[in-house]
N, C-alpha and C positions, 0 to 999 in steps of 0.2 A: 338469551343467556350471554352470547358473545357480542351482542350489539355494542355495548359500552366500550369494551376493550378495542373492538375493531374501529369504532369512531375515534378513539384516542390515537390508535396507530395511524389512522388516516390523517388526523390533524397533524401529527408529528411528521408524517411523510410529506405533506404539503409544504412543510417548512424545513425540508431535509438538510440543506447545507447550513442553515442557521442553527438548527438543532444540534448538528454534529459539532459545530464550532463551540457552542455553549457547553456541550457534554464534556469536552476535554478540559475546559476551564473548571467545570464542577469537579472533575476528577482530581485536579490539583488541590482543591480545598477539602477533599474528603479522603485523606490518606488512610484514615482508620478503617476504611472499607476494603483496602487493598488486600489484606490478608484473607478476607472472606471470598474475594472474587478470583484471586490468582490461581487457585487450584483448578478453575474451570476455563482457563485461557485456551487450552487445546479444543475444548468443546465449542467455545465461541468462534474460533477460527473455522472449525468444521461447519458450523451453522451459516457463517458468512458465505462460504463457498457453495453450500447447498442453495442458499437464496440467490446467489449469482447465477448458478446453472438453471435455477427455476425461473428467474426473471428474464433471462436471455432467450431469444427466439432461436430454436435449434437450427432452423434453416439458415439464419443469418450466420450462426457459428460455423456451420458446414461450408458456407460460401467463403468465409474468411480462410478456412484451412485449405480450400481448393486453390488459393493463390498465396502460397506460403512465403514468397520472396520477401514481402514487407514484414511479415512476422519474424522471420529469421534475421533480417537486417536490423529490425528494432531490438531484438533480444541480444544480438551480438554487440550492438552499440551500447546497450545498457550494461551488459555483464562483462565485457572485455575492454572496449575502447574507453568508456568513461572512467573506470577505475585505473586503467593504465595511464591515462592522461592526468588524472588527479595525483597519482603517485609521482609522475614527472614534475608536476608543479610543486608538490611537497618537497621533493629533493632539491629542486632549483632554489626554493626559498629556505632550504635547510630546516624545514619544520619537522622532518623526521628525527632531528636531534632532540626534540622535546620529550621523547620517551615512548615506550611501547604502548602506553595507554592511549596516546594520541593516534598512533598508527592503527591500533585496534579499532578506535572510533571511526577512522577513515575507511577501514575495511568493511565494517558492518553498514556504513552509510553508502558505499558505492558498489559493493560486490553482491548485494542481495537482489533477488528478483523483485518485481513489483509487489506492493502490499496486497494481501489477500482481499482487502476491502476495496481495491481499486475499481472493480466493476460497479460496486454500490455507489462509490463517489461519482463515477462517470455518469451513471444514471441520474443521480441527484443534480448533476450539472446539465442534464438534457442532451448528452452526447451518446455515442455508439458503445453500449456495453458489450456487444459481441466482440468488437475489436479489442477492448480492454481485457475481456476474459480470455480471448485467444492469446494475447501477449502474455498474460499471467500463466497460462498453461505451458506455453513454449519456454518461457523463462524459468519456470520451476523445473521442467524436465532437464534443462541445460545447466542449471545451477550446480548440481553435484559434480559436473565436469569442470566448470569454470571457477567456482569458489576456491577449491584447493590450490589452483594455479595462481590466482590473484593473492591468496593468503601467503603462499610461498614467497612471492615477490615483495609483498608489503611487510611481512613479519619474519622474514629470514628463516622460513621452514618451521617456525614455532607454533603452527596452527594445528590444534588437535581436532581436525575435521575428517571424519570417515565418509568418503564418497559413497560407498555402497550402502551404509546405514542411512545416510541422508537421502539417497535415491529411493530406497524402499519406503521411507517415511513419506516422502513427497508423493510417490505413486499411490500409496495407500490412501492418502488424504484426498487426492484428486479423484481416484476411481470410486472411493466410497461416497464422496459428496455427489458425484455425478449420478451414481446409481440411486441414491436416495431422492435426488431431484427428479430423476426419470420416473421413479415410482410415484412420487407426488403428482407429477404431470399426468400420469395414467389415471390416478384416482380422481384428481380434481378436474381435469380437462383444461384445454387451452383457454377457453372462453372465461372460465371462472378465475384463472390466474390473471388474465388481462384485466378483469373487472376489479380485482383486488390489488393491482400493482402499487397503488399509493400506500395501502396498508403494508405491503411487503417492504416498501421503502422505509416506512415507519419502524418496522421490526429491525431492519438493518441499522437504523439509528440507535435503537435500544441495545443491540448487541455491541455496536461500536462503543457505546457509553460504558458497558461493562469492561471492555478491553482497556479503555482509557483509565478506568479506576485502578486496574492492576498496574498498568505501565507507569502511572504517575507517582509511584511509591518513592518518597524521598525528595520530590521536587519542592514541595512547600518548605521543608526544613532547609533545603539549600538556598531558597530565596530569602529566608529569614536570616540565615547565617552569613551568606555572601551575596547580597542582592545585586551588586554591580557585575560581579563575575558571572552569576547565573543568568542575568539578563543579557549579557554580552554573548554567552554561549548559546542562548536561545536565538539571538539575532543571527548568529552564524549558521544555525540549522536552517533558518528561513533563507539565508543567502545561498547556501548550497543547494537547497531544493529549487529555488527560483532560477539559479544558474543552469542546473540540469534541465529544467523545463524549457527555459528560453533557448538554449543551444540546440536541444532536440527539436523544438518547434521550427527553428530556422533550417536545420539540416534536413528534416523530412517534409518541408513545405511542398515539395513537388508531388507528394502523395495526396495533396488536398489539405486545406486548413483544418477541417474537423478531425481527420485521421492524425495529422501532425500534432494536434492538441492532445489527443488521447495518448499518443506515444510519449509526448512530453510529460504528461501527468504520470504515466507509468514509470518513467525514468526518475522523476523527482520524488515520487512516493514509494520508498523502498521498504521491503519487509524485513526490517532490522530484527524484529522479534524472532524470525526464523533462524537468523544467524546466531542470536543469543541462545536459542534452544540447542542449536548444533554445537555450540561451545560449552554445553553442559548447564546452561541457565545461570552461570555466575560470571560477573565481569568486575574488573577493577572499578573503584568508585567513580573516577572521572569518566570512564567509558560508559558506565551505567547511566550517569547523569546525561551524557550526550544522547544515549538511546531514549531516555525518558523525554527529554526536551525535543528530540526529533519527532515525537508524536504531534507536537503543536502545529508545525506546518502541514503535516499529513491531514489533520482534522480541520484546520482553519482555512487552508488555501482554497478548497472547493467553494467556500462562501465568497472569498475575495476574487476568485477567478471565474465564477459563473457568468458574470456579465460579458466577459471576453469570450468565453466558450460559446455562449448563445450568439454573440455577434459573428464569430467565425462560422458557426453552423448556418445562420441565416444568410450570410454572405455567400457561402457555397451554394445554398439553395437558389439564390437569385442568379448565380452564374449558370446553373443547370437549366433554368427556366427561360 
């Protein structure tokens, strides 16, 4: 009964990074489906976290948390140092004079934790999902403390962000998804989950596609109305993501190239949707367009970066042997 869907998910999972990149492009050209999918965004995020906890080896996750220095350093770099440095650059170049929409875009692009799907992307690139998930958990726990501070600096105190409410929402999301994954592990068993890991990757791609459908609302219209402006803005989102990844990779290289790559990916792939939700789900037009276009590097960079990720991982393995 389930053989056909499982084979299809396995086929998608084997082509994970390419399928994810294609899915976001499809989302751009199917804007009429956004209204149907958008009400289920919260459920999609929850399922992605469940799959991340399900896919990761619990022992590997515990091992990471037993050595918290790297996790805390990576999270502080991502949530405090990067946005503070970005703000300094903006002020030096006087880009803050462009208006609150631009500063709000900078805020959601640099103050957010790593994207919920980061562990899924990291698995698709063949790297350590346990480290990615650990950084995700720590950064989400710290975001209710750091985001209001960064928002105050960037937006002159005009940020309607409730730390307590955000903290409760994040804790509920993490705890609930972990408990569901734990229950599924008990029922299915570790061996079965390992046997179907490719199918789990395929399911990740499907859920990511649904998220892309909702996030891409308005992008096609913007490309038609202002093609050069929209293309330029899209290029800037790629430049920002690659800059964050590259600087993080250099900074954390002492931790080992595979770990540094995972930290770089977490820093460059931000959960802007979380910040949008915390801001009430509404954004000015320019800021929303930045948020939508910002999904392009999140979805497409895993495909582009996978060869480098594998090279880093293999290089580290040769050094250990």
